[in-house]
N, C-alpha and C positions, 0 to 999 in steps of 0.2 A: 521440661523434661530434660533427660540428660542421657548420653549414650557413651560407650567407647566400645572397640574392637582390639582384639589382640590376634595378632600372628606370630608364627615362629617359623622360622627357615633354617634349614638343616644345611651345609654345608662343608663340604670335605677339600683341604689342599690334594693335590695329585701325589699321591703315593705316602699319603699320612697317615695318622694312626688318630689323631686328634679329629675331634666333630664340634662343630664352630655352631651352637643354638643360636640364632640371632633374633631374639623377642623387639616387635614391634606394637606399639601402640598408638592406633590411630582413629581418625575419626572420633575424636576425641569433642563433644557438643554437648553445651550447658546453655539453654536457652529457657527467658521467663525467671521467676523465682526459684530458687532451687537452694538448699546446702551442699550440693555437692562437693562444693572447693574443698569442704574439709574429710568427706569420706574417703575411709582408708584402705588403701586397695593391695593385698598382700602375692607377691609372685613367687611360687617355689618350681622347682620340676625336680622330681625323684625318679629312682629306677627302681620298679615294683617289681620286676619279675627277671632275672638273668638264667641263660644256661651256656656254661654251668654256674651251677647255684651259688657258687663262693667265689666268682671272680670280684676284682678288686678294683674300681675305679677311681683316676684321679680327674679332680673338678676344679675349673677354673672359671675364669671370665668374672663380670661383676653383674648378677644379677640384682634387682632392686631392693628385692626386701618388699618391706609394709613401706608406701609412699601416698602422699595423699593425693587426688586426682588434680590438684593445683599443681604438685610437683613432676608428677607424671604427663602430665602436660606440655612442662617445659621440655626433658628430657628426653622422653618418647621412647626410645631405643635402648637394648642392653644386650651382653651376651652370655651366654655358659656355654662353659667346654666341657667335654667327657673324651674318657683317654681309657684306652683297656691296653695295656700292657702286653706284649705278648707271654706266651706260655700258660698260661692259663685256659688258653680253650680245650675242645674235644677233638680227636681224631688225627691224622696226621696234616690236615689244614690247619690245625690249632683253634678252631671254629670258638666263638663267641655270639651269642644272642643276646640281644635284652631289649624291653621296652620303656622306654623315654617317656615320662607322664606329665607334662605342665598341668601347671594348677591357678586357680584362682582364687582368692575368699574378700570377699566386700564387707568391712564396718559400718554401720551408718552411722551419719553425723550426729551428734549430740541431739539436734532437732528435731530430727527425721523418722521415719518408722517405713522399712523395707519389709515388701510379702515378697516371698516363693524362696528357691533357695539362692543362697548368699556366698556359696563356694560350689566348686565342683572343679572336674579335670575336665582339661578345652577337647583334648584328644590324644591319641598316641602315635608315638614315631618308632619304627623300628630298627634301632641301627644294628650291626654287624660289623665284628674284624676277625680277619683271619692274618693267616702268613704261609697261605698254602705257598708250593717251591713253586710250580705251572706259574705262576701270574708275576704281575711285577713287584719291584722290591723284596723279593726274599731274602733278603739277606741283610740288609739294612743299611747299603752301603758301606757294610762291615761295621756297622752296632747293634748289635744283636736284639738292642732295646727297642728298635727303633724301625724291627723287619715287619712286614706286611704292609695291611692297611687297613682304615673304615670302611664301609660303604653301607648301602639301607635295604633291607630287606624287604624288597617288595619285586611284584613280579615285573622283568624287562620285556623291553617290546623289541624285539630285531626287524627293523625295517628295510624293505627292501624296494626296487621299484621297477615295476614296467613300461616304464613310459618310455618312449622312444628317444634314445639317446643316452638310455642310462648304461653303463656300463656291467650291470648285473641283469639287463632285461630278459633274455634269455631264462636265466634260472629262475627269476621273478615269477615270469608268466607259466612254464612248469610248475612252481608251486601253486601258482593259481588255480591251474586246471585242479593240481590234487587236490585242492580242497573246493572247488566248485562242483567240478564233474569227475570224482574220483572210479567211475564206474568206467572211463574210458582211459584213463592211463593203466599203463603194466607195471610188473604182473593182475590179469585181471584176476578181481577177487568182488564175489556180488554187495557185500556187507563193509567193504572199506570205507575209513572214515578215518585219515589219518592225524596227527597228534597234532598241538600248536597251535591250533586256531582260535581257542577260549581258554579264558584264566583256569575254569574249571578241570583242563586236561593240557597240561604244560609241557614242553619237550625238556631234560635234562642232561645236561652235557657228562661226557664221559672222558677223561682223559687217558684211559687203559690205550696204548697201542694195538695191543691183544686185538679187542674189541670194536676198535677202528678199523682194521686191517680187515675183520671178519662182517664188519658192515658191508666195506667195502667192494669183498667180492662177492657176494650175494647180492648188491646192483646190479654188478658188471654181469653178473650170471645172467640176470633179467636181460640186460641191451644185448647179450649175445643170442640168448634165445629168440628176442623177438627182431631185432634189425642186423642177427648175423655176426661173424665173425669180425668183420671190417665196418662194426657201427661207429670207429672213428673215422672214417671216412679218410684214410689215409694220414690220420694226425690230425686232421681240423676241428675233431670232435671231442666231446669226453663221455662218459656214464654219468650222469647230475643226478644226485640219488635225494629223495626229500622220506623222511626226517632224514637229517643230517648225518651222518657216517659217526660224527663225534658226539652223537646224543645214546644215550642208552635206548631210544625208540627206533633205532636204525634199522636198515633191513635185515639186520642177522637177531632182531631182539628174540624171536622164538626159539632160536639156539640156546640159548641163555634163559630163556621165561618158558616153559614150555605150555603156561596157559595163555601165551600172547596169542595175539590171532595174526597167524603166517600170511603173509604174502601183503601185511596191511602199510604199506609204502610205494614208492613210485619212482620207478628209473627209469630215465630218458635220456639219447644223445643229445647234446644240446654242443653249441660253437665253444670251442676251448678258451677262448678270452673272458665269455662272459661265463663260464665254470670258475674257471678261476678267480675274476672279478670279484666272484660272489663268496668263493672260498675268507679272499683275504677281508671284504668284509666283516665276514662272521666270526675270525681270528680276534681282527680290530675288538667288538664288540665283546667277544668274552673277556677280553685286558679288561676294557674300559669300562664295565658294569660291574667286574672281578667275580664272574659267573663259577661258581663253583664244583666240582665233580659232586655227582649223588644226587639223590632224590630230596635234600635241603633246600635245594634252589632248583630255578626254572624260569622261563623263559617264554613267550610266543612270539609267532612270526605274522609283522603287518603287511600285505600287496600294496603299495603305490601304484594306481593306475591312471 
């Protein structure tokens, strides 16, 4: 009996356009009488899809190519680097999307016969590059060839805590209420089901100042409607809204999209400190995850209790 596993871990240094894919050959076991020592294992990595299609990549690192089982057992780890230079993407954010595909092919030893598939793709990773002006390193520190950064195109999760002592607790409690008992939130709407709870219905960031202001104004209108003009309780509270004002799904969504369900949001006065703490966490989340404006990116929200 013989076996081996391959793991690939993608990492990106802060504000870098270079992605490092580290390959790990692990659990390399040979028991009993086998010919596995001479079995050849070819490791490759391709980029079968890019959007836009004509993107050129700079590759580096030290991929193993074809090695025997014995050779891989001795070395075990290799790396591959991928960089997409700025200026090749689409839109004002200079977006590049790609599929990174590691693959393995096995050549049987001279005196052995192997059945089933001897080659295949392991899995896919989804790298993305941008040079958005509203995200970090938008100028490359004065070097246009380094502006922007890479990330991965996976649905990110914003985690907020409703536990005692959490600085954003009141905001997290408000969002949890909107998730669990939307009929009890304001404004009242019988079919209310706010987005951002699951991958099938995520939130999308907007950087439009006008739309953000419109979302906030629509939420404040409801705070005043249900709690009166003094809903701030002398300035100690603020009108918290979910979905966030900085999302396309904010309180004024129906104004921009007539097909959107009106009042599919929740507005509620909460402690000013909690509301502002939640805003800082959200802003930091946008930056760390490099959340892009528009429907090509998205995120969901998780509340810890």
